[in-house]
C-alpha positions as CSV (number, residue, x, y, z in Angstrom):
1,M,32.4,-113.9,303.0
2,P,35.5,-112.7,301.0
3,V,35.2,-115.5,298.3
4,K,32.3,-114.2,296.4
5,G,32.0,-116.7,293.4
6,I,33.1,-117.6,289.9
7,D,33.7,-115.6,287.0
8,Y,32.3,-117.8,284.3
9,D,33.8,-115.6,281.5
10,K,37.2,-116.9,282.6
11,C,36.3,-120.2,284.2
12,I,37.3,-123.3,282.0
13,N,35.7,-125.7,284.2
14,F,38.8,-127.3,285.5
15,G,37.7,-127.9,288.8
16,I,40.8,-127.6,290.8
17,C,39.1,-125.2,293.2
18,I,37.2,-128.1,294.6
19,T,40.2,-129.8,295.9
20,A,42.3,-126.8,296.6
21,C,39.6,-125.8,299.1
22,S,40.4,-126.9,303.0
23,D,36.8,-128.1,303.0
24,P,36.4,-130.0,299.6
25,E,32.8,-129.9,298.0
26,R,31.6,-127.3,300.6
27,F,32.0,-124.1,298.8
28,F,32.8,-125.4,295.3
29,K,30.9,-128.3,293.7
30,K,30.6,-129.9,290.4
31,D,27.0,-129.5,289.3
32,K,26.4,-132.6,286.9
33,E,23.3,-131.2,285.3
34,Q,24.9,-128.0,284.3
35,D,28.1,-129.7,283.8
36,K,30.2,-127.0,285.5
37,V,31.6,-126.0,288.8
38,I,29.4,-123.9,291.0
39,F,30.0,-121.8,294.2
40,E,27.9,-122.2,297.2
41,D,28.0,-119.7,300.3
42,P,27.2,-121.7,303.3
43,E,26.6,-120.0,306.7
44,S,30.0,-120.8,308.1
45,E,32.5,-118.9,306.4
46,C,35.5,-120.4,304.9
47,I,39.1,-119.7,306.6
48,Q,40.2,-117.4,303.7
49,C,43.3,-119.5,303.1
50,G,43.2,-118.3,299.3
51,Q,44.2,-121.8,297.8
52,C,41.3,-121.6,295.2
53,I,42.7,-118.1,294.2
54,A,46.2,-119.4,294.0
55,Q,45.4,-122.6,292.1
56,C,42.9,-121.4,289.7
57,P,44.8,-121.1,286.2
58,E,42.4,-118.6,284.8
59,N,42.2,-116.2,287.9
60,A,38.4,-116.9,288.0
61,I,37.7,-116.7,291.4
62,I,35.8,-113.7,292.7
63,Y,36.9,-112.2,296.0
64,E,37.3,-109.1,298.1
65,D,38.7,-107.8,301.4
66,M,41.4,-110.6,301.4
67,G,44.4,-108.6,300.9
68,E,46.9,-108.4,298.1
69,S,47.4,-111.5,295.6
70,F,50.1,-111.4,292.9
71,T,52.2,-113.6,290.8
72,F,55.6,-113.5,289.2
73,E,57.7,-115.6,286.5
74,N,58.2,-119.1,287.5
75,I,55.6,-119.1,290.3
76,E,54.2,-122.4,289.2
77,S,57.8,-123.8,289.2
78,P,59.4,-122.2,292.3
79,E,62.4,-124.7,291.9
80,K,63.5,-122.5,288.6
81,Y,63.1,-119.4,290.6
82,I,65.8,-120.2,292.9
83,S,68.0,-123.3,293.2
84,Y,68.4,-125.7,296.0
85,D,72.0,-124.9,296.4
86,K,71.4,-121.2,296.7
87,I,68.4,-121.5,299.3
88,F,70.3,-124.0,301.3
89,N,73.5,-121.7,301.6
90,F,71.0,-118.8,302.3
91,L,69.4,-120.8,305.2
92,S,72.6,-122.1,306.4
93,A,74.0,-118.5,306.6
94,N,71.2,-117.1,308.9
95,R,72.9,-116.6,312.2
96,S,71.9,-115.0,315.5
97,T,73.4,-111.6,315.4
98,R,74.9,-110.5,319.0
99,K,76.6,-107.2,317.9
100,Y,74.7,-104.2,316.2
101,K,75.5,-100.7,314.9
102,K,73.7,-97.9,316.5
103,E,71.9,-96.6,313.4
104,K,68.2,-97.1,313.0
105,V,66.8,-99.1,310.1
106,P,64.8,-96.9,307.7
107,I,61.0,-97.5,308.0
108,E,60.5,-98.8,304.3
109,I,63.2,-101.4,305.0
110,L,61.3,-102.6,308.2
111,K,58.0,-102.5,306.4
112,K,59.5,-105.1,304.0
113,V,60.2,-107.4,306.9
114,F,56.8,-107.4,308.3
115,K,55.3,-107.8,304.8
116,A,57.3,-111.1,304.7
117,M,56.1,-111.9,308.2
118,Q,52.7,-111.7,307.2
119,R,53.2,-114.2,304.2
120,A,53.9,-117.1,306.9
121,P,51.6,-119.8,307.0
122,T,49.4,-120.3,310.2
123,A,47.4,-123.4,311.2
124,A,43.9,-123.1,309.5
125,N,45.0,-119.7,308.3
126,M,44.0,-118.5,311.9
127,R,46.2,-115.3,311.5
128,T,45.5,-114.1,315.1
129,E,48.9,-112.6,315.6
130,D,49.9,-108.9,316.3
131,F,53.0,-107.0,315.7
132,T,54.8,-104.7,317.5
133,I,58.1,-102.9,317.0
134,I,60.0,-100.7,319.6
135,S,62.6,-98.3,318.3
136,D,62.9,-95.8,321.1
137,D,66.2,-96.3,322.8
138,E,64.9,-95.5,326.3
139,K,61.9,-97.6,326.1
140,I,64.2,-100.6,325.1
141,K,66.3,-99.9,328.0
142,L,63.4,-99.9,330.6
143,I,62.2,-103.2,329.2
144,A,65.6,-104.7,329.2
145,H,66.1,-103.4,332.8
146,A,62.8,-105.0,333.8
147,I,63.8,-108.3,332.3
148,G,67.2,-108.0,333.8
149,E,65.5,-107.9,337.3
150,V,63.6,-110.9,336.7
151,I,66.8,-112.8,335.7
152,K,68.5,-111.6,338.8
153,T,65.6,-112.5,341.3
154,D,64.0,-115.7,339.7
155,P,65.9,-118.6,341.1
156,S,66.0,-120.8,338.0
157,L,66.9,-117.9,335.6
158,K,69.5,-116.4,338.1
159,N,71.5,-119.6,338.0
160,Q,71.2,-119.8,334.3
161,F,71.9,-116.3,333.1
162,S,72.9,-113.8,335.7
163,E,76.6,-114.2,335.3
164,Q,76.3,-114.3,331.5
165,L,74.2,-111.1,331.8
166,E,76.8,-109.5,334.0
167,I,79.5,-110.3,331.5
168,Y,77.9,-109.1,328.4
169,G,77.4,-105.7,330.5
170,K,81.1,-105.0,330.0
171,Y,80.7,-104.8,326.1
172,Y,77.1,-103.3,325.6
173,D,75.0,-100.4,326.9
174,I,72.0,-102.7,326.6
175,P,73.7,-105.9,327.2
176,L,70.3,-108.0,327.1
177,Y,69.7,-106.8,323.6
178,Y,73.3,-106.4,322.4
179,D,72.5,-102.7,321.7
180,A,70.1,-103.6,318.9
181,P,68.2,-100.4,317.5
182,H,64.8,-102.2,317.4
183,L,62.8,-104.8,319.4
184,I,60.1,-106.8,317.7
185,F,57.1,-108.6,319.4
186,V,54.9,-111.3,317.8
187,T,51.8,-112.0,320.1
188,S,48.8,-113.8,320.1
189,R,45.8,-113.8,322.6
190,L,44.9,-117.4,321.8
191,N,46.3,-119.7,324.4
192,M,47.0,-122.9,322.4
193,M,50.2,-124.8,321.5
194,M,49.6,-124.4,317.8
195,E,50.0,-120.6,318.1
196,G,53.5,-121.1,319.4
197,Y,54.1,-122.9,316.2
198,N,52.4,-120.1,314.1
199,I,54.7,-117.5,315.8
200,G,57.8,-119.6,315.3
201,N,57.0,-119.5,311.5
202,I,56.2,-115.9,311.4
203,V,59.5,-115.0,313.2
204,T,61.5,-117.2,310.9
205,Y,60.0,-115.6,308.0
206,G,60.9,-112.4,309.4
207,R,64.6,-113.1,310.3
208,L,65.1,-114.5,306.8
209,A,63.6,-111.7,305.1
210,A,65.9,-109.4,307.3
211,Q,68.9,-111.3,306.1
212,A,68.3,-110.7,302.7
213,L,68.0,-107.1,303.3
214,G,71.4,-107.0,304.8
215,L,70.0,-107.0,308.4
216,G,70.9,-109.1,311.5
217,T,68.5,-110.5,314.0
218,C,68.4,-112.6,317.0
219,W,65.5,-114.3,318.9
220,S,65.3,-113.3,322.5
221,G,64.4,-116.2,324.7
222,W,65.3,-114.2,327.7
223,T,62.5,-111.7,326.9
224,Q,59.8,-114.7,326.8
225,L,61.1,-116.3,329.8
226,A,61.0,-113.1,331.9
227,I,57.4,-112.2,330.7
228,H,56.2,-115.6,331.9
229,V,57.7,-114.8,335.3
230,N,56.6,-111.2,335.4
231,P,53.7,-110.6,333.1
232,K,53.9,-106.8,334.1
233,I,56.6,-106.5,331.5
234,K,53.9,-106.6,329.0
235,R,52.7,-103.2,330.0
236,L,56.1,-101.7,329.5
237,A,56.0,-103.0,325.9
238,K,52.4,-102.2,325.4
239,I,51.5,-105.7,324.2
240,K,48.8,-108.1,324.9
241,G,48.8,-111.9,324.4
242,N,49.1,-115.4,326.0
243,V,51.9,-116.5,323.4
244,I,54.6,-114.2,323.0
245,A,57.9,-114.1,320.9
246,A,60.4,-111.3,320.7
247,F,63.5,-110.6,318.6
248,I,66.0,-107.9,317.9
249,I,67.0,-106.5,314.4
250,G,69.5,-104.0,313.1
251,Y,72.5,-103.5,310.9
252,P,75.0,-106.2,312.3
253,D,78.5,-104.7,313.4
254,V,80.0,-108.3,312.8
255,K,80.7,-110.5,309.7
256,F,80.4,-114.2,309.3
257,Y,83.1,-115.9,307.1
258,R,82.0,-119.4,307.3
259,I,79.1,-121.6,308.4
260,P,79.4,-123.1,311.9
261,P,79.7,-126.9,312.1
262,R,76.6,-128.9,312.6
263,S,76.2,-132.5,313.2
264,M,73.9,-134.3,311.0
265,K,71.3,-136.5,312.8
266,K,70.0,-139.8,311.3
267,V,66.5,-139.6,309.7
268,K,64.5,-142.9,310.9
269,G,62.8,-144.5,308.1
270,L,64.9,-142.8,305.4
271,G,67.0,-145.9,304.3
272,M,63.9,-148.0,304.1
273,I,62.2,-146.0,301.2
274,Y,63.9,-147.9,298.4
275,Q,64.6,-151.2,300.0
């Protein structure tokens, strides 16, 4: 079990680890006779969410094989780290990029995107997802061609997208991916609805991280739809999984000068809070 116990040289008996745990009083308990928090290691393992590590003010939780933990100034008050107005503008500026430069993104920058993706929350900290990036132009073309064939032959996809794809062909060498230099897959072998939400979170983290690095991205719904029609496409991409998301990434060859308009929806119950 990665969480091994408590360092009593550091512990101040604050007890936050008890309620920080997703299963309170199972791993951390208050021993009334000793008047201290104790750690017990039951047969079933914890989900390794790390909340006890994150919330302990004295860094007194002993753990191993759980990856990197770090801190930074104002971590305890993230609203001081970045203002709402700045984060709102940053989120609003995130766009689907449909025109890319040919140059490849350096591997060190791509690693930062994947590092951010692996900070995304998943239900019950399952973290069953796999990551694949394809950067070879010919391989991307093969995948795009296979997906294009599905769009041309599947009745529902043909009616929706074939004409659109044909028009894109006038402007791009790989119209389905807008000539993006990299294609990223996030997959999971778990066949459950929650994994779709998990992967959605992961892709969103990646797209926002990419934006902070001067990159553009676009979620490829065509890829997901085509793979469900023809699972053999997974072999071309050398991916496995029941739940799949794909997005493209690269240096944008277009600039955005303003945020597009969005109609605001009413929030049910919001007006009742202070009545």
